[in-house]
N, C-alpha and C positions, 0 to 999 in steps of 0.2 A: 511537465517538468517537474522533476522533485523540488520540495521547497525547503526552507530551514525552519524546524520546529526546535522549542527549548525543553530540553528534558531537565529534571531535577537532578539526574546523575552524571550527564556527560557534557552540559552546555549545549550548543547549538548541533542538531544533528539534521541529516537528510533522511525526507521521506516523500515517496509518491511516485507516480506513473514516471515513466522514462522512454516510452515509446508509443505511438497514438494507434498502432495497431496491435498492440497487445494489453491486455487487462493487467499485465505484471505490475507490483509494487515492490520498491526498495525501501529498507528500514536499513541505512549505512551498508552493511556488507550482509544482510539477509534479504532474501527476495520470497515472495509469495503472490500467488495472483488474487486480484481483486475479489474474486469470487470468493476464495477462501477466507480472506479477511472479513468481509461481510458476514459469512457464516460463523466465524469465531466472535464478532461482536452480537449476532444473535444469541449466541451460547452466553455471553456475558450478560444480556438482557434477561435471560430466563433465569439468571441467577441474582438478579438485583434485589428479591427481599432475602437474600442470603448475605451473612458479613464478607464472605470472600468466596473466590471461585479459582481454584488452582487447576490449570490445565497445560497441555504441551501441544504447541503449533507445529506441524511438520513445515519445515522452510528450508530452502536452499541456501548455503553459507558459502561466502566467497573471501576467505582470509585474506589472501595475498591482494592488495588492492590494484595490482597491475592487471590481474586477470579479471577483474571487474570491467576495466577499459576505459576509456576517453568519451564521457559524453558529449561534451563539446565540441571534440574533433570528430566525433560520428555525424553530428547534427549538421555539421559545416560539409562535409563529405571529404576531409583532410587525413583522417587518422582513424582508422579501423581497428582499434587494438581489444583484446579481450572479450568478454562475452557481448559487451555491449557494442563493441563494434562489428561482431558478427550478427547481431541482431540487424542493427542497421545497414548492413550489406544486404540482408533478405528484406528488409522493410525499411528502405531509406525515408527521410524527412522530406515531406510533400516540397515540390517546386514553388507552389502558389502559396503564399501567407495565410490566404484564407482557409486553405485545406487543413490548417495546422489545428486540429480539434481531436479530442480522445473519442476514439470509435466504440460505440456502445456494443458494436458486434466483435471488439477486440477478444474476448474470450474464446472465440471460435480459433484462433492461432494456439490456444493453450500445449496442445499435443507438441507442434514444432517447435515451440519455444522452451518447453520441457525437455526435449531432445537436445537443444543447444545447451542450453544450461548444465544440463549433465556433464558434459565436457569440462565443465570450469569449476562447478561446485559440488559440495559434499550435501546431502540429506542429512539435516539433522531434526532432533526434537528439541523446540525453543520453549524453555520453561517460561509461563504467563501466569501471572496473578493479578485479578481483579480484586481490588479490597475498596468494598461499597463502605465501609466504616470510616477508613481514614483518607477516601476519595484519591485514591494513587492506582497507578496500574504499573506492573512491571512486566515489559516485553525483553526476554532476556536480560541483558545486562541494563537496559534501558529503563529508567522510571520515569514516570509523566503524572503531572498532576490532573484532576478532572479537567481543567480548563484545556490544558494542551491534548489532553486525550480527545475530547470533544472536537477539537481543530482538526485533529487527524481524520476523524470520522465525517469532519463537514468536508474536508477536501476529497474525499472520494466521493462523497455525496454530488460534489460540484464537477467532479471529472478532472480534479486537480487545476493545473494551468496547462492548458488551454480550455478548460471545461469540455461536457459532453457536448460531440457534434450535433446540432440542432435542438439542442436542449433535452436530448433524448437519451435516457439512461437506461442500463441493463434493469431486467427484473429483480437480480439478486440485490441490486442498489436499492430500488424502490421496495423491496422487502425488509431490507434491513431498517429502513427510514420508518417503516410502519410500525415495525417492532418496538421500536424506541420509541416513538410517540404514543404508543399502547401504555407503556410501561416508563415514564420517566421517573425513574428512582434511582437512588445511589449516585453512581458514576454518570447516569444519564439525565439528572433532575437539572431542570432550566437549558437544556440543549435547544438551539433554535436552527433550523435549516433555513436558509435562504434561498 
C-alpha cells in the first residue's frame, strides 16, 4: 500500500507499491517499476562523491486522477476504475489476509503491467536532481529532505506495507542496499536498514 510521506514542496504525498503482484511504484501521478527505482538509486549512490547528479527518469504519468483509479474500491472489489481498477481485475486482492504480502517475483509481471498502463498514461522523462551538498532530492516537482528520501528507500527495502512475502527481497533490492552500505555519503549518510 502506498504510504504518506512529507515533501518539502507539496506537503504530504503518496508513494509506494499498490498491488502485491506487481513491483510498480507510484509517486502521486507518476509510476515506475521498483527495479527501475532501485537502479536510479544505485546511480545516485555512484555520484555520492560529487556535489549533485542530474538525470531523467522514464516514468508513466497519469495527469487525470480519475484515470488513475480508486485503490480502495479495487482492493474491496467494488469499484474497478482507471488503471488501478484494471490491474486489480487481473490481479485481485487476496481473499486470505495472511496472503497480503508484496511478492518478490512481482517484477515478472512488468510486461503485462506496462501494456495496461500504456492505455492510461503517457511516458515522460521526469527530471531528477540529487544534491549531495544541500541534502535534498527533487523528483519531478517534488522536493524531499534527506530524511524523507531515505524513508522512501527504506520503504522499498521493507516491501512497503505489508512487507515482502517471507522476508524475501528481489535481487535488485538487495543490490541497492549493498551499494548504499558501501558508500554512505551525502544523501545516503547515516541511513539504517531494519
